[in-house]
All heavy atoms as an XYZ file, in Angstrom:
1059
protein
N     101.233    108.590    101.331
C     101.475    110.010    101.118
C     101.632    110.349     99.646
O     101.292    111.430     99.225
C     102.782    110.440    101.803
C     102.733    110.642    103.269
S     104.255    111.420    103.827
C     105.227    110.018    104.260
N     102.190    109.443     98.894
C     102.590    109.765     97.528
C     101.565    109.371     96.468
O     101.645    109.852     95.350
C     103.924    109.095     97.222
C     105.026    109.607     98.104
S     106.559    108.784     97.739
C     107.120    108.464     99.385
N     100.632    108.512     96.821
C      99.679    108.015     95.837
C      98.846    109.124     95.210
O      98.656    109.156     93.998
C      98.760    106.969     96.473
C      99.442    105.641     96.665
C      98.525    104.607     97.302
O      97.289    104.778     97.256
O      99.064    103.642     97.845
N      98.329    110.026     96.043
C      97.452    111.093     95.557
C      98.115    111.942     94.474
O      97.488    112.315     93.492
C      97.023    111.972     96.735
C      95.979    113.003     96.377
C      95.564    113.803     97.592
O      95.277    113.190     98.644
O      95.529    115.034     97.481
N      99.394    112.236     94.637
C     100.111    113.060     93.657
C     100.832    112.217     92.608
O     101.530    112.746     91.757
C     101.130    113.967     94.372
C     100.488    115.112     95.124
C     101.503    115.971     95.849
C     102.122    117.008     94.970
N     102.977    117.950     95.704
N     100.685    110.902     92.682
C     101.332    109.983     91.728
C     102.846    110.236     91.655
O     103.427    110.339     90.579
C     100.686    110.092     90.356
C      99.230    109.695     90.366
C      98.606    109.817     89.009
C      97.173    109.363     89.084
N      96.206    110.379     88.843
N     103.450    110.326     92.803
C     104.884    110.590     92.899
C     105.662    109.291     92.698
O     105.333    108.254     93.284
C     105.225    111.201     94.271
C     104.545    112.566     94.411
C     106.734    111.312     94.473
C     104.583    113.135     95.814
N     106.697    109.365     91.884
C     107.592    108.228     91.701
C     108.515    108.162     92.918
O     109.153    109.150     93.280
C     108.420    108.409     90.426
C     109.389    107.281     90.185
C     110.292    107.502     88.973
O     110.134    108.515     88.265
O     111.169    106.654     88.763
N     108.587    106.998     93.538
C     109.431    106.817     94.721
C     110.499    105.785     94.401
O     110.191    104.687     93.947
C     108.596    106.345     95.912
C     109.387    106.173     97.171
C     109.850    107.266     97.876
C     109.680    104.908     97.632
C     110.587    107.102     99.046
C     110.415    104.728     98.799
C     110.865    105.834     99.498
N     111.761    106.146     94.613
C     112.881    105.277     94.295
C     113.750    105.122     95.546
O     114.133    106.114     96.166
C     113.733    105.874     93.148
C     114.901    104.966     92.825
C     112.891    106.134     91.921
N     114.070    103.875     95.873
C     114.978    103.599     96.980
C     116.246    102.971     96.427
O     116.190    101.943     95.748
C     114.336    102.650     97.985
O     115.280    102.270     98.964
N     117.374    103.595     96.710
C     118.671    103.071     96.281
C     119.387    102.353     97.426
O     120.581    102.122     97.351
C     119.560    104.205     95.766
C     119.014    104.885     94.549
N     118.928    104.273     93.325
C     118.517    106.126     94.386
C     118.406    105.106     92.454
N     118.142    106.235     93.070
N     118.646    102.047     98.464
C     119.236    101.402     99.639
C     119.088     99.897     99.520
O     118.214     99.294    100.120
C     118.568    101.925    100.906
N     119.942     99.268     98.736
C     119.837     97.829     98.514
C     120.655     97.017     99.516
O     120.427     95.835     99.695
C     120.269     97.492     97.089
O     121.590     97.927     96.870
N     121.606     97.656    100.155
C     122.448     96.977    101.132
C     121.927     97.249    102.533
O     121.495     98.354    102.835
C     123.904     97.490    101.032
O     124.355     97.323     99.690
C     124.824     96.755    101.977
N     121.980     96.239    103.395
C     121.589     96.434    104.790
C     122.821     96.814    105.588
O     123.886     96.225    105.431
C     120.953     95.177    105.359
C     119.612     94.883    104.742
C     118.933     93.739    105.447
C     117.568     93.519    104.812
N     116.761     92.599    105.564
N     122.662     97.821    106.447
C     123.764     98.292    107.281
C     123.413     98.110    108.749
O     122.259     98.268    109.135
C     124.046     99.776    107.021
C     124.436    100.071    105.601
C     123.533    100.631    104.703
C     125.717     99.776    105.151
C     123.897    100.891    103.396
C     126.088    100.030    103.839
C     125.171    100.592    102.975
O     125.533    100.844    101.675
N     124.421     97.789    109.536
C     124.238     97.675    110.980
C     124.376     99.065    111.586
O     125.360     99.766    111.348
C     125.274     96.736    111.572
N     123.375     99.443    112.346
C     123.351    100.769    112.954
C     122.744    100.648    114.337
O     121.638    100.120    114.491
C     122.501    101.705    112.078
C     122.351    103.145    112.486
C     123.701    103.855    112.435
C     121.384    103.847    111.535
N     123.479    101.089    115.351
C     122.962    101.083    116.710
C     122.458    102.484    117.001
O     123.245    103.412    117.216
C     124.069    100.698    117.717
O     124.616     99.441    117.318
C     123.524    100.594    119.120
N     121.144    102.639    116.946
C     120.562    103.965    117.111
C     119.104    103.823    117.528
O     118.634    102.718    117.791
C     120.678    104.762    115.799
O     120.407    106.122    116.027
N     118.383    104.906    117.553
C     116.986    104.935    117.946
C     116.114    104.805    116.695
O     115.934    105.770    115.948
C     116.699    106.242    118.683
C     115.317    106.291    119.298
O     114.380    105.694    118.730
O     115.170    106.951    120.344
N     115.599    103.620    116.472
C     114.818    103.315    115.270
C     113.611    104.256    115.117
O     113.322    104.729    114.022
C     114.354    101.855    115.334
C     113.572    101.395    114.144
C     113.206     99.916    114.308
C     112.395     99.408    113.150
N     112.079     97.985    113.297
N     112.907    104.525    116.192
C     111.720    105.376    116.130
C     112.091    106.813    115.738
O     111.383    107.447    114.972
C     110.970    105.366    117.459
C     110.358    104.022    117.787
S     109.285    103.354    116.470
C     107.950    104.513    116.508
N     113.196    107.302    116.256
C     113.623    108.669    115.922
C     114.078    108.756    114.467
O     113.804    109.735    113.785
C     114.721    109.144    116.862
C     114.275    109.303    118.282
C     113.279    110.456    118.416
N     112.580    110.375    119.668
C     111.258    110.279    119.783
N     110.492    110.273    118.727
N     110.684    110.207    120.953
N     114.754    107.722    113.982
C     115.167    107.717    112.575
C     113.952    107.668    111.654
O     113.920    108.349    110.622
C     116.112    106.552    112.291
C     117.507    106.689    112.904
C     118.313    105.422    112.683
C     118.222    107.892    112.341
N     112.929    106.900    112.035
C     111.687    106.875    111.259
C     111.068    108.267    111.209
O     110.543    108.698    110.186
C     110.680    105.897    111.877
C     110.903    104.470    111.526
C     109.773    103.629    112.114
C     109.862    102.198    111.687
N     108.743    101.391    112.189
N     111.119    108.959    112.334
C     110.561    110.309    112.412
C     111.308    111.267    111.475
O     110.693    112.082    110.788
C     110.624    110.805    113.854
C     109.831    112.052    114.110
C     109.808    112.420    115.594
O     110.495    111.816    116.426
N     109.024    113.417    115.915
N     112.622    111.150    111.410
C     113.416    111.985    110.517
C     113.022    111.695    109.066
O     112.737    112.618    108.293
C     114.933    111.765    110.723
C     115.746    112.470    109.641
C     115.362    112.268    112.104
N     112.986    110.422    108.704
C     112.595    110.066    107.336
C     111.182    110.543    107.024
O     110.916    111.082    105.955
C     112.707    108.553    107.092
C     114.041    108.147    106.574
C     114.921    107.443    107.377
C     114.433    108.476    105.282
C     116.168    107.071    106.904
C     115.676    108.103    104.798
C     116.542    107.406    105.613
N     110.267    110.336    107.945
C     108.888    110.752    107.723
C     108.832    112.256    107.434
O     108.193    112.690    106.467
C     108.000    110.414    108.922
C     106.581    110.882    108.704
C     105.676    110.111    107.995
C     106.158    112.121    109.184
C     104.378    110.551    107.756
C     104.871    112.575    108.948
C     103.984    111.781    108.243
O     102.711    112.237    108.005
N     109.488    113.054    108.262
C     109.468    114.506    108.076
C     110.112    114.918    106.756
O     109.583    115.782    106.048
C     110.161    115.224    109.238
C     109.279    115.338    110.457
O     108.095    115.612    110.360
N     109.869    115.123    111.626
N     111.249    114.322    106.414
C     111.930    114.689    105.169
C     111.123    114.274    103.943
O     111.013    115.039    102.970
C     113.336    114.086    105.125
C     114.332    114.638    106.147
C     115.664    113.909    106.050
C     114.528    116.142    105.983
N     110.537    113.080    103.983
C     109.735    112.620    102.852
C     108.444    113.449    102.748
O     108.048    113.855    101.657
C     109.443    111.110    102.945
C     108.406    110.678    101.916
C     110.736    110.312    102.770
N     107.804    113.728    103.877
C     106.580    114.547    103.859
C     106.879    115.924    103.274
O     106.109    116.450    102.477
C     105.993    114.680    105.259
C     104.727    115.523    105.297
C     103.581    114.910    104.512
O     103.213    113.764    104.755
N     103.016    115.635    103.576
N     107.984    116.501    103.651
C     108.406    117.796    103.106
C     108.552    117.700    101.589
O     108.089    118.566    100.851
C     109.753    118.187    103.730
C     109.773    119.592    104.228
O     108.769    120.114    104.675
N     110.926    120.205    104.153
N     109.210    116.643    101.130
C     109.411    116.453     99.695
C     108.070    116.294     98.982
O     107.846    116.892     97.922
C     110.310    115.234     99.444
N     107.167    115.502     99.556
C     105.844    115.300     98.970
C     105.132    116.641     98.801
O     104.510    116.904     97.767
C     104.990    114.334     99.829
C     103.525    114.358     99.417
C     105.543    112.926     99.762
N     105.234    117.493     99.793
C     104.549    118.788     99.745
C     105.039    119.676     98.607
O     104.272    120.484     98.087
C     104.733    119.538    101.071
C     103.895    118.956    102.195
O     102.983    118.156    101.915
O     104.154    119.311    103.364
N     106.295    119.531     98.219
C     106.871    120.507     97.298
C     107.253    119.972     95.920
O     107.773    120.711     95.101
C     108.065    121.203     97.959
C     107.637    122.033     99.142
C     107.875    121.603    100.432
C     106.971    123.229     98.954
C     107.465    122.356    101.525
C     106.557    123.990    100.034
C     106.796    123.556    101.325
N     106.990    118.692     95.648
C     107.224    118.190     94.285
C     106.015    118.537     93.427
O     104.921    118.775     93.940
C     107.511    116.667     94.231
C     108.782    116.321     94.967
C     106.339    115.861     94.726
N     106.183    118.551     92.103
C     105.061    118.901     91.228
C     103.950    117.855     91.258
O     104.190    116.689     91.563
C     105.700    118.968     89.837
C     107.023    118.333     89.939
C     107.425    118.306     91.373
N     102.740    118.303     90.951
C     101.569    117.416     90.891
C     101.776    116.315     89.843
O     101.400    115.190     90.051
C     100.322    118.238     90.557
C      99.022    117.462     90.663
C      98.642    117.106     92.091
O      98.947    117.832     93.020
N      97.993    115.983     92.266
N     102.392    116.655     88.734
C     102.708    115.685     87.689
C     104.223    115.562     87.579
O     104.923    116.572     87.514
C     102.142    116.146     86.343
C     100.627    116.188     86.286
C      99.985    114.818     86.394
O     100.563    113.847     85.851
O      98.913    114.717     87.020
N     104.731    114.361     87.556
C     106.168    114.149     87.380
C     107.002    114.286     88.638
O     108.222    114.382     88.570
N     106.349    114.262     89.798
C     107.094    114.350     91.050
C     107.919    113.091     91.293
O     107.494    111.984     90.968
N     109.112    113.270     91.840
C     109.991    112.126     92.103
C     110.719    112.353     93.424
O     111.234    113.447     93.683
C     111.009    111.968     90.977
C     111.928    110.776     91.143
C     112.864    110.623     89.960
C     113.765    109.424     90.122
N     114.673    109.252     88.977
N     110.753    111.315     94.233
C     111.482    111.337     95.502
C     112.344    110.091     95.536
O     111.871    108.993     95.236
C     110.522    111.344     96.708
C     109.655    112.613     96.683
C     111.306    111.241     98.019
C     108.541    112.597     97.709
N     113.606    110.272     95.897
C     114.471    109.102     96.039
C     115.187    109.152     97.378
O     115.484    110.226     97.896
C     115.443    108.976     94.878
C     116.370    110.129     94.664
C     117.249    109.931     93.439
O     116.706    109.994     92.317
O     118.455    109.725     93.624
N     115.407    107.975     97.916
C     116.144    107.853     99.174
C     117.287    106.878     98.972
O     117.234    106.015     98.091
C     115.253    107.400    100.351
C     114.695    105.997    100.099
C     114.128    108.392    100.607
C     114.011    105.381    101.302
N     118.311    107.045     99.791
C     119.404    106.080     99.754
C     120.156    106.095    101.074
O     119.981    106.995    101.900
C     120.365    106.375     98.598
O     121.182    107.467     98.915
N     120.980    105.091    101.235
C     121.851    104.981    102.404
C     123.148    104.345    101.934
O     123.150    103.485    101.052
C     121.208    104.114    103.476
N     124.234    104.799    102.520
C     125.526    104.178    102.223
C     126.449    104.382    103.421
O     126.311    105.319    104.195
C     126.134    104.730    100.941
C     126.678    106.130    101.041
C     127.428    106.521     99.758
N     128.157    107.737     99.972
C     127.791    108.924     99.539
N     126.676    109.073     98.858
N     128.528    109.979     99.780
N     127.387    103.471    103.521
C     128.379    103.551    104.579
C     129.403    104.611    104.205
O     129.848    104.682    103.058
C     129.062    102.188    104.712
C     129.475    101.875    106.097
C     129.783    100.379    106.244
O     129.753     99.636    105.251
O     130.059     99.996    107.371
N     129.742    105.428    105.165
C     130.765    106.443    104.944
C     131.576    106.581    106.230
O     131.131    107.213    107.182
C     130.114    107.779    104.556
C     131.114    108.787    104.027
C     130.429    109.963    103.379
O     130.106    109.871    102.186
O     130.230    110.974    104.087
N     132.745    105.947    106.231
C     133.568    105.950    107.438
C     132.865    105.238    108.569
O     132.387    104.114    108.409
N     132.748    105.902    109.716
C     132.098    105.323    110.886
C     130.626    105.710    110.986
O     130.034    105.644    112.060
C     132.826    105.756    112.164
C     134.193    105.122    112.260
O     134.391    103.993    111.824
N     135.147    105.850    112.816
N     130.056    106.144    109.873
C     128.659    106.583    109.851
C     127.913    105.948    108.684
O     128.519    105.413    107.765
C     128.582    108.108    109.692
O     129.170    108.767    110.783
N     126.601    106.064    108.770
C     125.743    105.747    107.639
C     125.204    107.089    107.145
O     124.686    107.890    107.922
C     124.570    104.819    108.033
C     125.075    103.539    108.695
C     123.709    104.522    106.808
C     125.927    102.652    107.817
N     125.369    107.322    105.837
C     124.906    108.564    105.225
C     123.609    108.276    104.480
O     123.559    107.392    103.621
C     125.952    109.117    104.257
C     125.556    110.347    103.453
C     125.331    111.543    104.384
C     126.615    110.670    102.418
N     122.568    109.001    104.834
C     121.258    108.874    104.206
C     120.986    110.114    103.366
O     121.521    111.187    103.662
C     120.156    108.774    105.269
C     120.308    107.621    106.203
C     120.978    107.770    107.410
C     119.763    106.378    105.907
C     121.115    106.707    108.298
C     119.891    105.309    106.776
C     120.567    105.477    107.974
N     120.143    109.966    102.349
C     119.677    111.163    101.657
C     118.239    110.995    101.183
O     117.785    109.889    100.918
C     120.629    111.598    100.527
C     120.359    111.026     99.183
N     121.207    110.143     98.569
C     119.343    111.218     98.305
C     120.724    109.819     97.386
N     119.591    110.450     97.197
N     117.549    112.124    101.137
C     116.197    112.207    100.602
C     116.238    113.314     99.563
O     116.506    114.464     99.882
C     115.154    112.526    101.697
C     113.760    112.695    101.087
C     115.144    111.453    102.779
N     116.005    112.933     98.314
C     116.133    113.869     97.197
C     114.779    114.032     96.504
O     114.059    113.054     96.326
C     117.157    113.326     96.199
C     117.379    114.186     94.983
C     118.411    113.547     94.070
C     118.662    114.427     92.851
N     119.712    113.878     91.991
N     114.467    115.267     96.097
C     113.226    115.494     95.357
C     113.468    116.407     94.162
O     114.509    117.051     94.063
C     112.145    116.086     96.274
C     112.443    117.501     96.724
O     112.550    118.408     95.868
O     112.550    117.730     97.942
N     112.509    116.446     93.272
C     112.584    117.333     92.114
C     111.565    118.471     92.257
O     110.943    118.892     91.303
C     112.358    116.561     90.809
C     110.953    116.008     90.681
O     110.248    115.824     91.676
N     110.528    115.729     89.459
N     111.428    118.947     93.477
C     110.445    119.981     93.791
C     110.900    121.392     93.474
O     111.788    121.613     92.645
N     110.308    122.350     94.187
C     110.517    123.769     93.900
C     111.895    124.276     94.294
O     112.319    125.323     93.832
C     109.439    124.641     94.578
C     109.510    124.512     96.103
C     108.065    124.290     94.033
C     108.619    125.481     96.835
N     112.590    123.543     95.145
C     113.913    123.973     95.587
C     113.843    125.125     96.575
O     112.768    125.609     96.916
N     115.004    125.557     97.010
C     115.111    126.623     98.012
C     116.049    127.682     97.461
O     117.168    127.370     97.053
C     115.658    126.062     99.347
C     114.752    124.931     99.859
C     115.799    127.164    100.383
C     115.348    124.107    100.968
N     115.606    128.919     97.489
C     116.427    130.007     96.966
C     117.627    130.260     97.879
O     117.591    129.955     99.078
C     115.601    131.285     96.827
O     115.264    131.799     98.101
N     118.673    130.819     97.317
C     119.898    131.114     98.077
C     119.599    131.958     99.309
O     120.118    131.694    100.383
C     120.917    131.829     97.188
C     121.610    130.927     96.201
C     122.421    129.809     96.842
O     123.114    130.042     97.855
O     122.347    128.686     96.327
N     118.762    132.967     99.159
C     118.506    133.884    100.283
C     117.728    133.224    101.418
O     117.746    133.703    102.534
C     117.801    135.149     99.810
C     116.392    134.954     99.328
C     115.784    136.267     98.882
C     114.349    136.065     98.440
N     113.729    137.293     98.038
N     117.078    132.113    101.153
C     116.280    131.444    102.185
C     116.976    130.238    102.816
O     116.501    129.684    103.796
C     114.938    131.025    101.611
C     114.122    132.215    101.146
C     112.723    131.790    100.764
N     111.982    132.851    100.103
C     111.324    133.818    100.732
N     111.316    133.860    102.041
N     110.672    134.730    100.054
N     118.112    129.842    102.258
C     118.795    128.634    102.736
C     119.215    128.709    104.196
O     119.146    127.711    104.912
C     119.995    128.315    101.856
C     119.600    127.737    100.521
C     120.810    127.374     99.687
C     120.375    126.734     98.380
N     121.526    126.360     97.551
N     119.642    129.866    104.654
C     120.138    129.972    106.033
C     119.034    129.820    107.073
O     119.309    129.582    108.248
C     120.876    131.291    106.241
C     119.986    132.511    106.130
C     120.765    133.811    106.183
O     121.798    133.906    105.508
O     120.325    134.694    106.913
N     117.786    129.937    106.676
C     116.672    129.894    107.619
C     115.958    128.546    107.693
O     115.057    128.375    108.505
C     115.641    130.963    107.232
O     116.230    132.238    107.257
N     116.337    127.605    106.871
C     115.601    126.346    106.743
C     115.457    125.587    108.059
O     114.407    125.007    108.325
C     116.257    125.450    105.662
C     115.751    124.024    105.725
C     115.993    126.038    104.294
N     116.453    125.596    108.914
C     116.384    124.839    110.157
C     115.922    125.692    111.340
O     116.086    125.301    112.486
C     117.741    124.195    110.471
C     118.097    123.078    109.525
C     119.121    123.235    108.608
C     117.410    121.878    109.542
C     119.472    122.211    107.734
C     117.738    120.850    108.667
C     118.765    121.016    107.770
N     115.302    126.836    111.080
C     114.793    127.700    112.147
C     113.336    127.370    112.443
O     112.571    127.031    111.552
C     114.910    129.176    111.749
C     116.338    129.648    111.686
C     116.391    131.117    111.357
C     117.848    131.577    111.310
N     117.952    132.972    110.886
N     112.942    127.511    113.707
C     111.568    127.246    114.122
C     110.597    128.127    113.350
O     110.870    129.304    113.114
C     111.392    127.514    115.614
C     112.052    126.501    116.499
C     111.839    126.835    117.949
C     112.639    125.886    118.812
N     112.549    126.237    120.223
N     109.467    127.551    113.024
C     108.344    128.213    112.355
C     108.661    128.683    110.944
O     107.858    129.337    110.316
C     107.821    129.416    113.153
C     107.408    129.066    114.539
C     108.087    129.579    115.631
C     106.337    128.195    114.762
C     107.703    129.261    116.915
C     105.956    127.877    116.048
C     106.636    128.412    117.129
N     109.841    128.362    110.406
C     110.210    128.849    109.085
C     109.593    127.977    108.005
O     109.555    126.761    108.116
C     111.733    128.866    108.904
C     112.118    129.362    107.532
C     112.048    130.705    107.244
C     112.466    128.479    106.524
C     112.355    131.170    105.978
C     112.761    128.932    105.252
C     112.703    130.278    104.997
O     112.982    130.735    103.743
N     109.127    128.606    106.948
C     108.711    127.892    105.748
C     109.357    128.600    104.568
O     109.521    129.817    104.575
C     107.200    127.863    105.600
C     106.563    126.970    106.651
C     105.134    126.650    106.334
O     104.445    127.424    105.701
N     104.694    125.490    106.777
N     109.734    127.828    103.560
C     110.459    128.361    102.414
C     109.763    129.599    101.850
O     110.385    130.583    101.519
C     110.612    127.283    101.319
C     111.154    127.880    100.037
C     111.540    126.179    101.801
N     108.488    129.563    101.757
C     107.722    130.687    101.223
C     106.508    130.840    102.119
O     105.745    129.903    102.291
C     107.307    130.383     99.780
C     106.526    131.448     99.094
C     107.404    132.600     98.637
O     108.509    132.358     98.133
O     106.954    133.742     98.786
N     106.325    131.992    102.716
C     105.221    132.177    103.655
C     103.870    131.904    103.005
O     102.966    131.380    103.636
C     105.262    133.578    104.258
C     106.480    133.854    105.148
C     106.461    135.289    105.641
C     106.531    132.897    106.319
N     103.717    132.229    101.748
C     102.443    131.971    101.073
C     102.174    130.473    100.958
O     101.034    130.062    100.802
C     102.421    132.621     99.692
O     103.401    132.040     98.865
N     103.203    129.631    101.043
C     103.025    128.189    100.973
C     102.332    127.653    102.217
O     101.739    126.597    102.183
C     104.358    127.460    100.808
C     104.993    127.669     99.471
C     106.336    127.437     99.291
C     104.249    128.096     98.380
C     106.930    127.615     98.067
C     104.839    128.277     97.146
C     106.177    128.040     96.990
N     102.424    128.378    103.334
C     101.794    127.920    104.568
C     100.305    127.693    104.338
O      99.748    126.697    104.772
C     102.015    128.902    105.707
C     101.486    128.386    107.041
C     101.988    129.234    108.164
C     101.466    128.767    109.497
N     102.033    127.542    109.974
N      99.661    128.615    103.630
C      98.233    128.450    103.336
C      98.014    127.262    102.402
O      97.080    126.507    102.543
C      97.677    129.728    102.721
C      97.469    130.833    103.734
C      96.806    132.013    103.076
N      97.709    132.642    102.104
C      98.533    133.632    102.386
N      98.584    134.124    103.592
N      99.310    134.150    101.469
N      98.888    127.100    101.418
C      98.715    126.053    100.413
C      99.082    124.665    100.954
O      98.404    123.692    100.700
C      99.565    126.367     99.181
C      99.360    125.404     98.033
C     100.109    125.851     96.796
C      99.900    124.892     95.658
N     100.657    125.256     94.467
N     100.189    124.575    101.695
C     100.704    123.279    102.123
C     100.487    122.971    103.595
O     100.668    121.854    104.019
C     102.208    123.175    101.819
C     102.508    123.310    100.353
C     103.068    124.467     99.843
C     102.219    122.274     99.484
C     103.336    124.583     98.490
C     102.483    122.386     98.127
C     103.039    123.539     97.638
O     103.302    123.663     96.312
N     100.172    123.974    104.387
C     100.006    123.745    105.817
C     101.344    123.493    106.478
O     102.387    123.878    105.973
N     101.312    122.822    107.602
C     102.548    122.527    108.321
C     102.804    123.551    109.402
O     102.320    124.681    109.351
N     103.567    123.129    110.373
C     103.839    123.979    111.527
C     105.147    124.735    111.406
O     105.393    125.661    112.165
C     103.893    123.117    112.793
O     104.985    122.211    112.688
N     105.993    124.328    110.462
C     107.309    124.938    110.390
C     108.294    124.298    111.363
O     109.375    124.817    111.591
N     107.923    123.162    111.948
C     108.793    122.488    112.916
C     109.473    121.243    112.353
O     110.391    120.718    112.956
C     108.005    122.058    114.162
C     107.877    123.117    115.198
C     106.639    123.659    115.469
C     108.971    123.563    115.904
C     106.501    124.637    116.437
C     108.853    124.537    116.863
C     107.608    125.082    117.134
N     109.044    120.729    111.223
C     109.549    119.456    110.717
C     111.054    119.379    110.592
O     111.684    118.442    111.078
N     111.670    120.366    109.954
C     113.122    120.333    109.765
C     113.862    120.631    111.059
O     114.960    120.119    111.281
C     113.538    121.298    108.655
C     113.033    120.899    107.265
C     113.391    121.969    106.242
C     113.576    119.549    106.841
N     113.252    121.436    111.930
C     113.853    121.705    113.248
C     113.898    120.410    114.052
O     114.907    120.090    114.695
C     113.050    122.789    114.015
C     113.572    122.964    115.421
C     113.088    124.104    113.260
N     112.808    119.652    113.981
C     112.743    118.361    114.676
C     113.806    117.416    114.113
O     114.533    116.761    114.868
C     111.330    117.749    114.568
C     110.360    118.570    115.409
C     111.330    116.283    114.982
C     108.898    118.255    115.168
N     113.913    117.359    112.792
C     114.930    116.501    112.161
C     116.321    116.864    112.647
O     117.105    115.983    113.017
C     114.878    116.633    110.639
S     113.421    115.902    109.892
N     116.623    118.137    112.634
C     117.949    118.602    113.067
C     118.210    118.204    114.520
O     119.276    117.681    114.852
C     118.061    120.111    112.889
C     119.413    120.694    113.264
C     119.442    122.184    112.924
C     120.649    122.912    113.432
N     121.927    122.422    112.987
N     117.229    118.423    115.381
C     117.381    118.070    116.799
C     117.604    116.580    116.998
O     118.487    116.166    117.752
N     116.829    115.761    116.316
C     116.970    114.306    116.451
C     118.330    113.852    115.945
O     119.051    113.122    116.634
C     115.849    113.573    115.676
C     114.503    113.785    116.362
C     116.163    112.077    115.558
C     113.307    113.291    115.550
N     118.686    114.272    114.734
C     119.955    113.836    114.142
C     121.127    114.253    115.024
O     122.030    113.446    115.303
C     120.106    114.389    112.705
C     121.517    114.194    112.188
C     119.102    113.725    111.777
N     121.132    115.482    115.486
C     122.244    115.945    116.330
C     122.259    115.239    117.679
O     123.334    114.921    118.196
C     122.190    117.465    116.488
C     122.547    118.167    115.188
C     122.481    119.682    115.254
O     121.992    120.248    116.271
O     122.910    120.313    114.261
N     121.096    114.944    118.251
C     121.054    114.200    119.518
C     121.514    112.763    119.359
O     121.950    112.142    120.324
C     119.653    114.254    120.130
C     119.388    115.567    120.826
O     120.284    116.161    121.410
N     118.159    116.031    120.752
N     121.433    112.237    118.144
C     121.947    110.889    117.870
C     123.430    110.932    117.481
O     124.004    109.924    117.091
C     121.130    110.226    116.752
C     119.667    109.916    117.092
C     118.924    109.405    115.857
C     119.564    108.927    118.243
N     124.042    112.105    117.577
C     125.464    112.246    117.277
C     125.777    112.482    115.817
O     126.927    112.387    115.401
N     124.750    112.787    115.024
C     124.947    112.952    113.594
C     124.911    114.390    113.126
O     124.904    115.330    113.927
N     124.865    114.544    111.816
C     124.823    115.858    111.169
C     123.738    115.828    110.106
O     123.464    114.786    109.520
C     126.156    116.171    110.487
C     127.321    116.263    111.422
C     128.606    116.470    110.637
C     129.790    116.331    111.575
N     131.040    116.155    110.881
N     123.150    116.991    109.831
C     122.156    117.116    108.772
C     122.446    118.377    107.973
O     122.842    119.396    108.539
C     120.713    117.116    109.333
C     119.682    117.075    108.200
C     120.485    118.260    110.297
C     118.261    116.775    108.662
N     122.297    118.288    106.648
C     122.522    119.427    105.768
C     121.766    119.192    104.475
O     121.146    118.148    104.295
C     124.016    119.640    105.526
C     124.687    118.550    104.739
C     124.959    118.548    103.405
C     125.184    117.294    105.230
N     125.589    117.371    103.043
C     125.734    116.584    104.144
C     125.201    116.688    106.487
C     126.298    115.326    104.273
C     125.755    115.431    106.613
C     126.301    114.763    105.521
N     121.802    120.156    103.581
C     121.083    119.995    102.328
C     121.766    120.764    101.206
O     122.573    121.663    101.436
C     119.622    120.470    102.456
C     119.486    121.948    102.673
C     119.238    122.796    101.601
C     119.593    122.492    103.945
C     119.109    124.162    101.793
C     119.471    123.857    104.147
C     119.230    124.696    103.067
N     121.402    120.374     99.992
C     121.793    121.091     98.777
C     120.500    121.342     98.023
O     119.618    120.485     97.996
C     122.726    120.241     97.912
C     124.061    119.965     98.557
C     124.911    118.987     97.755
O     124.431    118.442     96.726
O     126.047    118.751     98.166
N     120.379    122.516     97.421
C     119.150    122.829     96.717
C     119.394    123.836     95.615
O     120.241    124.720     95.747
C     118.123    123.396     97.704
O     116.884    123.595     97.057
N     118.638    123.678     94.543
C     118.617    124.652     93.461
C     117.162    125.001     93.211
O     116.325    124.103     93.020
C     119.244    124.094     92.183
C     120.736    124.064     92.207
C     121.272    123.858     90.813
C     122.790    124.027     90.850
N     123.354    123.926     89.522
N     116.894    126.279     93.211
C     115.535    126.741     92.978
C     115.007    126.181     91.656
O     115.720    126.173     90.652
C     115.527    128.268     92.961
C     114.202    128.867     93.290
C     114.281    130.357     93.576
O     115.369    130.955     93.481
O     113.224    130.911     93.885
N     113.787    125.698     91.683
C     113.082    125.127     90.534
C     113.661    123.792     90.052
O     113.228    123.263     89.042
C     113.014    126.112     89.368
N     114.629    123.225     90.771
C     115.211    121.936     90.386
C     115.073    120.871     91.464
O     115.112    119.690     91.168
C     116.690    122.107     90.025
C     116.904    122.900     88.759
C     118.366    122.987     88.374
O     119.158    122.103     88.775
O     118.709    123.947     87.678
N     114.976    121.271     92.708
C     114.816    120.302     93.776
C     115.803    120.465     94.913
O     116.671    121.332     94.881
N     115.639    119.601     95.891
C     116.429    119.660     97.116
C     116.835    118.250     97.518
O     116.069    117.305     97.346
C     115.594    120.293     98.250
O     115.172    121.598     97.830
C     116.393    120.412     99.540
N     118.038    118.136     98.060
C     118.501    116.875     98.638
C     118.913    117.142    100.074
O     119.778    117.988    100.329
C     119.698    116.299     97.866
O     119.345    116.149     96.496
C     120.115    114.947     98.438
N     118.262    116.464    101.005
C     118.651    116.520    102.408
C     119.513    115.304    102.708
O     119.192    114.182    102.296
C     117.419    116.511    103.333
C     116.805    117.859    103.464
C     115.797    118.260    102.609
C     117.237    118.746    104.431
C     115.224    119.515    102.705
C     116.675    120.007    104.543
C     115.669    120.392    103.676
N     120.625    115.544    103.380
C     121.542    114.501    103.807
C     121.576    114.468    105.322
O     121.497    115.513    105.966
C     122.973    114.814    103.325
C     123.128    114.935    101.836
C     122.991    116.173    101.216
C     123.430    113.825    101.058
C     123.154    116.303     99.841
C     123.589    113.942     99.688
C     123.455    115.183     99.079
O     123.607    115.302     97.728
N     121.729    113.288    105.868
C     122.036    113.200    107.297
C     122.870    111.962    107.536
O     122.727    110.948    106.858
C     120.793    113.257    108.179
C     119.831    112.109    108.090
C     119.868    111.078    109.021
C     118.883    112.056    107.078
C     118.966    110.024    108.944
C     117.970    111.012    107.000
C     118.015    109.999    107.937
N     123.809    112.093    108.448
C     124.679    110.971    108.793
C     124.488    110.640    110.256
O     124.299    111.516    111.088
C     126.149    111.324    108.500
O     126.562    112.401    109.306
N     124.519    109.345    110.541
C     124.343    108.829    111.894
C     125.514    107.892    112.175
O     125.792    106.999    111.369
C     123.011    108.050    112.030
C     121.803    108.940    111.688
C     122.865    107.451    113.431
C     121.531    110.057    112.647
N     126.197    108.091    113.310
C     127.295    107.163    113.653
C     126.791    105.741    113.808
O     125.685    105.504    114.280
C     127.811    107.699    114.990
C     127.226    109.039    115.165
C     125.994    109.113    114.322
N     127.638    104.768    113.389
C     127.265    103.342    113.487
C     127.269    102.873    114.891
O     127.283    102.950    115.828
C     128.232    102.472    112.691
C     128.077    102.667    111.222
C     128.795    101.594    110.471
C     130.142    102.101    110.004
N     130.909    101.160    109.243
């Protein structure tokens, strides 16, 4: 996914954690979050980083990018069906508008939580925690 745009990919997950969960569903969450990041990082100088760490009785994951970010007025709609940060991006980037909805559904069905922090023109970090 990242080769075409020459995106720098960094993984800070050097420690292995024991997690009893649905491996295929977690892959799907990561795939959707990383694909989203790939779509919105710049053509030159794009960077995506992932990490995992133990936090209490959960594992906390994050996917961070240096993309276009999400404006304050659009933040409340990010996890809604068919929503895209900018409607004009649908033509440019494609997508169904279901990726983040799917992530939210999977994470919550696994007993976890998902949220994000974003600054317009600086990037977005999606976090999700899954009970061990």
